[in-house]
N, C-alpha and C positions, 0 to 999 in steps of 0.2 A: 503495499500499499504506499504508505508515505508522499508527504509533498513537498514540493519545490517551488520555490520563489527565487527570482532575481532582478535586479534591475540596475541598469547601464544609463548613466546620465550623459547625454550629448553636451546638454544648456547647462553651463556651470551655475546660473540662478540658481537651477533646481537644488544646488550643491547641500545649502541648509536643510532641506526637507528631506534628505535620503532616509534617514531613520525611520522618523514619521511616517512615511511612505512605505518602506519595508515593513515597518511593526503592524502596518493594516492588511497588509498581504500576508505576513506570516500567520497571524490570527485567523484569518479566513480559511487557510489550512488545516485549522487544529482536526478535524474528524478526520484528514487523512493521516494524523499521525500523533494523538494526544499524549504520547507516554515521554516523549523528550524534545527539543528544539534547541536550533544553533544557529548562528548567522556569523558571516565573516565581513566586516566592513573596510573599505579601502578610502581613508582619509588623508589627513596631512602626512607630509613625509617626516618622517624620525631623524634627527641628525646624526644618527648611525644605525644600529637596529633596534626595532622594537620587539620584544620578548612578550607573549601574553601568557600568563602563568597561572595555574589553577590549583588551590588548596582545597580542604575540605569544609574550611568556610573563612570568612575573612580575617579572624583575629589570629587564627593560626598561620595564615599567610602572612601576615603584616610580621608576625614575629618570627618566621624563618627570612623574611626579607630584612630586618634588624639584624639578624645575626650574620647575614650576609655582608651588609654593609660592614659591621664591625670585623670581619675577615680580610674584606677588601681596604679597609682603613678609609672608604668613600663614601658618599652619599649616592643615592640612584635617583635619579626622577622616576617616578611611579604615581600612575593612575589607579586607583582602587575601583572596582565595581564589583560589588557581592562576593563570591567567591574566586573571582579572577582578579590581577591586578595585571597593568602593561609597565613594562620596565623598559626603559630608554637608555643605550648605553653604546660606547663607542663600538663599531662593527668586529673591531680584533679582540674585543673582550668576551665575545659569545662564548667561544669553547671554554675559556675559564669558568666563565657564569653556569655553562651547562656541567662542566666536571664538577664544582663544588656543589651544586644542588643533587647530582646524582651519588655524592659521597657524605653529604651532610643533612638533606631533607629529600630523600627520596620519593617521599609522599607527593610532593609537588610537581605537579605536572607542566612541562613546558607544551602548552597547545599551539602556539605559532611563534614563526618568526618573520620580520619581515622590515623594510623600510615604512611602507603604509599600511600593511594588513593587520588587524584585530580580529581575533576570532574568540567568541563566546559560546558556551553551551552547557546544558544543564538539564537534568531532569524535571518535568514537570508539562503544564498544559503552555501550547507555545506563547499567549498572551501573559502567562505569567513570568515564564521564563525572561520575553522582551521585558517588561516592567522590572524586572531584576536587575537586570543591567542597564536600565534607561536608555534603550534602543531609540527610542524616539528624539534622543536630544543628540544625537551622533550625526556628523555631518562627512561627507566626502563625494566620490565621483562614481562610486558602484559599489552593490553589494549584493549576496547571495544568502540563502537561507534552506532551512530545511525541517519539516517537523516528522517526527519519525514515530511507524509503528511496528514496534518491534516483533517481527514473526519467526526469526531464525535463531535468537539469542536474547540475553536478558537485558532488561531495563536498566541502563547505568549512562552514567556521563560520559564515561571512554566509548561508550558504544554511537553516542549522538554525533551528527553532522555538523558541521564542515570538517573533513580530515586536510591537514596538511603535512606533506611530505617535502618540501623546499620552500625557501624564503619569497613571500609573496605570493604563494601558490597555495590554491586549495580547492575542494571539489566537494559535490554534494550528488548525490545518487540515487535514483528510484529503481529497485529492479533488484536482481541478482546475478553474481556471476557464479559460471560454475567449474572455471578453472583456477580461480584464484590460490589454491593452496600451492598448485605448481608454480606458478607466477610469482607468488612469493617467495617461494625457493630460489628460484631463479634470480630476483631482486637482492635477495640476500647475499647472494653471491657477486653479485655487483655492489656492495657496499652500503645497500640500503637498509634500514632499521625500521621496526614496527611494533608499536605499542600495544595494540589488540590483536584480533583474530579477524576483525571485520573486513570483509570483502571490498567494502570502500576505499578502505585505507591503502589496500592492493592496488585499485585502481589510480589514485592519488600518487601511490610511489611509482607505479608505471610510466605516469605522464610527467612526473619529475624526472626520471631515467631518461628517457628518449628527450626531453629537452635539453639536460645535462650533456648528451651526446650531440646536441648541436640542431636538433629539430625545433621547427617553429610550434608554436601551439597549436596552429591548424593541422601542420603533420603529424604530430602526437596523437591526436585525436584521430586523424583518418589511420594511423598505425593502429589504434586501439580497436577499430574495426574487425582487423584482422587477429591481432594477438590474444584480446580477451571474448572470452566465450560467453554467452548466457543473453539475459535482456537487460535493457538497460537504457536509463536516460540521464546525461551526466551535465551537468552545469558546472562548468570551471571558471575561478577567477584568477588574474595574475596581476602584477602591480599595475599594468597599462590598458589589459583588457579583460574579458569576459566572452564566454564560448559556451556553445549549446551542441550536444550530439546524442543521436536516438540510434539504436542498434538496428539492423538490417530490416528487422521484423515490427519494430515500434509498438510492441502492444501497451506500453506504458502511456499513460493519456499526457499531452503537451499543447501546451497554446502560446504564440508569442503576440506580441505588440509592438508596431515601431512608430513613433512621429519624430518631426524635426528635435524633440526635444530628450526622449528617450527609448531605449531598449528594453520591454519587459519579458520576464518569463514567468509562466506559472503552471502547476500541474493543472489547473482548470481554471476556463477563463473568469470565474468568479473572483479569483485572487487579483485581478486586474482592473475591475470595475470602479475603484477609488482613485485611481492614478489622473492626474490633470489630463484633459484633452483625449480621452479614452474613445470618446463617441467620434473621433474622427481619425483615429489611429487605422493604420494597416494592420490587420488581424490575422494571423495565419497559424496554421499547424506545423511545425517543423517536418520536414519532409525524412524519411528514413535514411540513415548510412549517410548524411549529408552534415557538414561542419558548417555551423552558422558562427560568426568570430567578429566581435568588435574590440578595436585597440587605437587606444591614443598614441600618437609618434610625437 
C-alpha cells in the first residue's frame, strides 16, 4: 500500500510555502500509510555538511550532543526538532563525527547527510509526524514524503521512508522488490553499508552506487529498470533535483501535475488538490518504465 508525495518548485517565490504544502499532501495520504511517515526537505545550503541525527527522545539526543561537543572541545550548530536534530559541521569532520557516535553513542542514528537535505521520520499518523517536526514551517526548493503501511516488516522508525545512502540523495518507494537480498550482498561488496533489512534502502543504495560510478540520476534510474526486480514506484530527491520512475508493469497508482510554478507527485490525485493553480495544471499518469526528472543547474 503506502503513499508517496513529492513537490519540486520551479518558482522560488513558493519556497517559503514548501513545508506547508507538503504537510497537507502528506496528511491526505494517511489511509495509504497510517503507521509511520517521513519526509526529506531540501532547504538552505549548509556551510559544510548537515547531519540529521535521531535519538530515542530529544533530551537523550541533546545529552549525547553535549558529550560530543565536550569530546571535540568545540560547539556545533544544531537545530533540534523533537527526536531529531540537524548538526552543521565542516565537511571534513563528518567521518570523525560518525566514528565518535559509533563508539560513544551507538543508539544515535545518522538519518542523512548533505549540504541541503534534512530527513525526518517517525512512527505515528502522518499529520502527527508532520506536526511533531513542524514541517509546515520548513522552506526550500523541493521535498518528498512517504506514508507507510508496513505489510512485510515491523512498524519501526528505522523502517520508515525516506532512505538515504548518499549525500543529498534519498528515495521513497511504493511496492516490493524481489531481488533485494542479492542486490544488498552485491552492494556490500562494493563498499556500501545498510542499517535495515528494508528493500527500499537497497534501492537507495543501488542508485547511490550507480551515481558514484559516474551515472546521472536519469541514467541510474534507467538502469534500475533492468537490475531491480519487482513492482515499484520510486520518487527520488537529490541536491539539485527530483525524479520519478515506475516499473514496466506500473501496477502502483501514481499521478503527476505540472505548472509553470511546480511539479508535484502523489499516489492519488487527491494529494494534489490543495496545491495552488492545480485547476489549470497539466495532470498526467507517469508512463511505465519512463524516467521523469527535473533538475536545477
